[in-house]
C-alpha positions in Angstrom: -42.8 -20.2 14.0 -40.7 -23.4 13.8 -36.9 -23.7 14.0 -36.6 -24.0 10.3 -38.5 -20.7 9.8 -36.4 -18.9 12.4 -33.2 -20.3 10.7 -34.5 -19.3 7.3 -35.0 -15.7 8.4 -31.5 -15.5 10.2 -29.4 -15.1 7.0 -31.5 -12.5 5.3 -31.7 -10.4 8.6 -27.9 -10.6 9.1 -27.1 -9.8 5.5 -29.5 -6.8 5.3 -28.4 -5.5 8.6 -24.8 -5.4 7.4 -25.9 -4.1 4.0 -27.3 -1.0 5.8 -24.3 -0.9 8.1 -21.8 -0.8 5.3 -23.9 1.7 3.3 -24.0 4.1 6.2 -20.4 3.6 6.7 -19.8 4.5 3.0 -21.9 7.6 3.1 -19.3 9.0 5.5 -16.3 7.9 3.5 -17.4 8.1 -0.1 -13.9 8.0 -1.5 -13.7 4.4 -0.4 -15.8 2.7 -3.2 -15.1 -0.7 -2.1 -17.2 -0.1 1.1 -20.3 0.5 -1.3 -19.3 -2.8 -3.0 -19.5 -4.7 0.3 -22.9 -3.1 1.0 -24.2 -4.1 -2.4 -22.9 -7.6 -1.8 -24.7 -8.0 1.5 -27.9 -6.5 -0.1 -27.8 -9.1 -2.9 -27.1 -12.0 -0.5 -29.9 -10.8 1.9 -32.4 -10.4 -0.9 -31.4 -13.8 -2.3 -31.9 -15.6 1.1 -35.2 -13.8 1.6 -36.5 -15.0 -1.7 -35.2 -18.5 -1.0 -37.1 -18.6 2.3 -40.3 -17.0 1.2 -40.9 -18.2 -2.3 -43.2 -21.2 -2.0 -42.2 -23.0 -5.2 -38.7 -24.3 -4.6 -38.7 -25.8 -8.1 -39.8 -22.6 -9.9 -37.6 -20.3 -12.0 -37.7 -17.5 -9.3 -36.1 -19.7 -6.7 -33.9 -21.5 -9.0 -32.5 -18.8 -11.3 -33.4 -15.7 -9.3 -31.5 -16.6 -6.1 -28.6 -17.8 -8.1 -28.2 -14.5 -10.0 -28.5 -12.5 -6.7 -25.9 -14.6 -4.8 -23.5 -14.6 -7.9 -23.7 -10.8 -8.0 -23.2 -10.5 -4.3 -20.3 -13.0 -4.3 -18.5 -11.1 -7.3 -19.1 -7.9 -5.6 -17.6 -8.8 -2.1 -14.6 -10.5 -3.9 -14.0 -7.4 -5.9 -14.4 -5.1 -2.8 -11.9 -7.2 -0.7 -9.4 -7.2 -3.5 -9.8 -3.6 -4.6 -9.3 -2.4 -1.0 -5.7 -3.6 -1.2 -5.3 -2.9 -4.9 -5.0 -6.6 -5.7 -5.8 -8.0 -9.2 -8.7 -10.3 -9.4 -10.3 -11.6 -12.8 -13.8 -10.2 -12.9 -14.1 -11.9 -16.2 -13.4 -15.3 -14.9 -15.8 -14.8 -12.0 -18.4 -13.6 -14.5 -17.8 -16.7 -16.6 -18.3 -19.1 -13.7 -21.6 -17.4 -12.9 -22.9 -17.6 -16.5 -21.8 -21.3 -16.7 -23.6 -22.0 -13.5 -26.7 -20.2 -14.6 -26.6 -22.0 -17.9 -26.4 -25.3 -16.1 -29.3 -24.5 -13.9 -31.4 -23.6 -17.0 -30.4 -27.1 -18.3 -31.5 -28.9 -15.2 -34.8 -27.0 -15.1 -35.6 -28.0 -18.7 -34.4 -31.6 -18.0 -35.3 -32.2 -14.3 -32.7 -34.4 -12.7 -33.5 -33.6 -9.1 -32.8 -31.0 -6.6 -29.4 -32.3 -5.6 -27.9 -31.5 -9.0 -29.1 -27.9 -8.7 -27.6 -27.6 -5.2 -24.3 -29.2 -6.4 -24.1 -26.6 -9.4 -24.7 -23.6 -7.2 -22.5 -24.5 -4.3 -19.6 -25.5 -6.6 -19.8 -22.3 -8.5 -19.7 -20.2 -5.3 -16.8 -22.3 -3.9 -14.8 -21.6 -7.1 -15.5 -17.8 -6.9 -14.4 -17.6 -3.2 -11.4 -19.7 -3.9 -10.4 -17.1 -6.7 -10.9 -14.5 -4.1 -8.9 -16.2 -1.6 -5.9 -16.8 -4.1 -6.0 -13.1 -4.7 -6.0 -12.1 -1.1 -3.2 -14.5 -0.2 -0.8 -11.9 -1.8 -1.7 -9.5 1.0 -1.4 -11.8 4.1 2.0 -10.3 4.9 0.1 -7.0 5.6 -1.0 -7.9 9.1 -3.4 -10.0 11.2 -6.7 -8.6 9.6 -5.3 -9.5 6.1 -4.7 -13.0 7.2 -8.2 -13.3 8.7 -9.8 -12.1 5.5 -7.8 -14.7 3.5 -8.8 -17.5 6.0 -12.5 -16.5 5.9 -12.5 -16.5 2.1 -10.8 -19.9 2.0 -13.1 -21.4 4.6 -16.1 -20.1 2.7 -14.8 -21.8 -0.5 -14.2 -25.0 1.4 -17.7 -25.2 3.0 -19.4 -24.6 -0.3 -17.6 -27.8 -1.7 -17.7 -30.0 1.5 -21.0 -29.1 3.2 -23.4 -30.3 0.4 -21.4 -33.6 0.1 -21.6 -34.3 3.9 -25.2 -33.3 4.4 -26.5 -35.1 1.4 -24.6 -38.2 2.3 -26.1 -38.1 5.8 -29.6 -37.1 4.8 -29.9 -38.7 1.4 -31.5 -37.0 -1.6 -33.1 -33.6 -1.0 -36.5 -33.1 -2.7 -38.5 -30.0 -3.4 -41.4 -30.6 -1.1 -39.1 -31.2 2.0 -36.3 -28.7 1.2 -36.9 -26.4 4.0 -37.2 -29.2 6.5 -34.1 -30.9 5.4 -30.8 -31.4 7.2 -29.1 -29.7 4.3 -31.3 -26.5 4.6 -30.6 -26.3 8.4 -26.9 -26.8 8.1 -26.8 -24.3 5.2 -28.4 -21.6 7.2 -26.2 -22.1 10.4 -23.1 -22.4 8.5 -23.6 -19.2 6.1 -24.7 -17.3 9.2 -21.5 -18.0 10.9 -19.3 -17.3 7.9 -21.5 -14.2 7.1 -20.8 -12.8 10.5 -17.2 -13.6 10.5 -16.6 -11.9 7.1 -18.7 -8.9 7.9 -16.8 -8.3 11.2 -13.4 -8.8 9.4 -14.4 -6.4 6.8 -15.5 -3.8 9.2 -12.2 -4.0 11.2 -10.4 -3.9 7.9 -12.3 -0.6 6.8 -11.8 0.9 10.4 -8.0 0.0 10.1 -7.8 1.7 6.7 -9.4 4.9 7.9 -7.3 5.1 11.1 -4.3 4.5 8.9 -5.4 7.4 6.7 -5.9 9.7 9.7 -2.5 8.6 11.2 -0.8 9.4 7.7 -2.5 12.9 7.6 -0.9 13.7 11.0 2.5 12.0 10.3 3.1 13.1 6.7 3.6 16.4 4.9 0.6 17.4 2.9 2.6 18.7 -0.1 4.9 15.8 -0.6 3.6 12.8 1.2 7.0 12.4 3.1 7.3 12.2 6.9 7.2 15.5 8.8 10.4 16.3 10.7 9.1 14.9 14.1 8.1 11.5 12.7 11.2 11.3 10.5 13.4 11.9 13.4 11.6 9.3 15.5 11.9 6.8 12.7 15.5 7.7 12.2 16.2 7.0 15.8 14.6 3.6 15.5 16.8 2.8 12.6 20.0 3.8 14.5 19.0 1.6 17.4 19.0 -1.4 14.8 22.6 -0.5 13.9 23.8 -2.0 17.3 22.7 -5.4 16.0 23.8 -5.3 12.2 27.0 -4.4 10.3 25.0 -3.0 7.5 26.1 0.5 6.2 23.6 3.5 6.5 24.1 6.8 4.7 22.3 10.1 5.0 21.4 12.4 2.0 20.5 16.0 2.9 19.0 18.1 0.1 18.0 21.7 -0.3 16.3 23.3 -3.4 18.5 26.1 -4.7 17.5 29.8 -4.6 14.1 28.7 -3.2 13.4 32.2 -1.7 13.7 33.7 -5.2 11.2 31.3 -6.5 8.6 32.3 -3.9 9.4 36.1 -4.3 9.4 36.1 -8.1 6.6 33.5 -9.0 4.6 33.2 -5.7 4.1 30.6 -3.0 1.9 28.5 -5.1 4.7 27.8 -7.6 7.1 27.2 -4.7 4.7 24.6 -3.3 4.7 23.0 -6.7 8.5 22.9 -6.7 8.5 21.4 -3.2 5.8 18.7 -4.3 7.9 17.7 -7.3 11.0 17.3 -5.4 9.2 15.3 -2.7 7.6 13.0 -5.3 11.0 12.3 -6.9 12.5 11.5 -3.5 9.6 9.2 -2.8 9.9 7.4 -6.1 13.6 6.9 -5.9 13.7 5.7 -2.2 13.5 2.1 -1.5 11.2 0.4 1.0 13.7 0.2 3.8 14.8 3.9 3.4 13.5 6.7 5.7 12.7 9.9 4.0 11.1 13.2 5.2 10.7 17.0 4.7 12.8 18.4 7.6 12.5 22.1 6.6 10.8 24.5 4.2 12.7 23.3 1.2 15.0 20.9 2.9 14.7 17.2 2.7 16.5 14.2 4.3 16.9 10.6 3.3 18.4 7.6 5.4 19.6 5.0 3.0 19.5 1.7 4.6 22.4 -0.8 3.5 24.0 1.9 1.5 27.5 3.1 1.7 28.9 6.6 0.8 29.3 5.5 -2.9 25.6 4.3 -3.1 24.5 7.6 -1.5 26.3 9.6 -4.0 24.8 7.7 -7.0 21.3 8.2 -5.2 21.9 12.0 -4.9 23.4 12.4 -8.3 20.5 10.7 -9.9 18.0 12.9 -8.1 20.1 16.1 -8.9 20.2 15.2 -12.5 16.5 14.4 -13.0 15.3 17.4 -10.9 17.4 19.8 -12.9 15.3 18.7 -16.0 12.0 18.6 -14.2 9.4 21.1 -15.3 7.7 22.8 -12.5 3.9 23.7 -13.1 3.4 27.4 -13.3 7.0 28.3 -14.1 8.1 29.7 -17.5 8.9 27.3 -20.2 12.7 26.3 -20.1 13.1 27.4 -16.7 14.4 24.7 -14.3 15.4 24.5 -10.7 18.4 22.9 -9.1 19.1 21.3 -5.8 22.3 20.8 -3.7 23.2 17.8 -1.7 25.3 16.8 1.3 25.9 13.2 2.0 27.6 11.2 4.8 27.9 7.6 6.0 27.3 6.7 9.6 30.5 6.0 11.6 30.7 3.2 14.3 29.0 4.5 17.3 27.6 7.7 15.7 24.4 9.2 16.6 21.7 10.5 14.3 22.4 14.1 15.3 26.1 13.7 14.7 25.5 12.2 11.2 23.0 15.1 10.4 25.6 17.7 11.4 28.2 16.1 9.0 25.6 15.8 6.1 24.6 19.4 6.9 28.2 20.5 6.8 28.6 18.8 3.4 25.3 20.5 2.1 26.6 24.0 3.2 29.8 23.2 1.2 27.7 22.3 -1.8 25.8 25.6 -1.5 28.9 27.7 -1.1 30.8 26.1 -4.0 28.2 26.9 -6.6 25.1 24.9 -6.0 23.6 22.0 -8.1 26.2 19.6 -6.9 26.7 16.7 -4.4 29.3 17.0 -1.6 30.2 14.3 0.8 31.4 14.6 4.4 34.4 13.0 6.0 34.7 11.9 9.7 35.3 15.4 10.9 32.5 17.4 9.6 34.1 20.7 10.4 37.4 20.1 8.5 37.2 17.0 6.3 34.9 17.7 3.5 35.7 16.0 0.3 34.3 16.5 -3.3 
């Protein structure tokens, strides 16, 4: 077996191994459909490379059109998977149109032979455009960490090599004909380049998938299952981190402490499942209303806390009043029609040098006042949480 034969088998072997790897991976995490998309992509690429290497007639329809269709399907699939993983929009219609145009052009050059170089330029250019579209979509996620940047760079490099490699190799080696295709410089460089990029992309995608799964596991241990908010331990850890930042910034921070009114009666009269529905609805409302820099958590059975970054007492009151008004009109699944729950709120703005525990005490005192003065209202705490409560 000569060097060209070994190189020719390298890419289908790499692709098919990763196809199996991702399929096994997906079989354990079937809720992640993008992993199956990656497995399908590598299967298509592996099959395409195998046909390209084994089919004797390089000028025939099976080699010319069959491999292009397989490579196009694989390319579209891996682009979709990488983008879907981060919920990024990518135009499958545009990718499909590029594939159709390339296939149509290949049919034309098959009917009107103009040399193998034209066919190679058509296919490489189309794959380059597809990966460039994928890279453009992935660029929007590069702020998400190192793995997102690596994926973007890999897609961008793949696009560039599809445009640059054919030009350089054909310029060095001249025209590529059908009889000497597998012995050409073009074929050798193609196999080495694609093998390296395929390995880089596969490793990046495996790391990305593992990172997603580990993040899910971490979220399950750090977040309340009913509401998706942080559990108390994690909330307080994040709150302490936020307070440590206050030493270096003059921005205001306020706390909103909330409690669902008469919650014990809900459990007693309608059952714990209905009570869970109420908690879930309130938690969803808090999550939807909170901003990216805010810290929110479920700190007790029906008690919730939000730290509002860059928000003074007036901002906290607006936040709390909005949630109070919306929740008072929110239908809870399983409760009688026309029956609504309410919530009470205590708010406080952090004072210079104040700790998280001190702020929590003042907000809790304001919440106690709101409960004691009729519920379904917002009370704010002054500097002295025991004596200076104001409406």
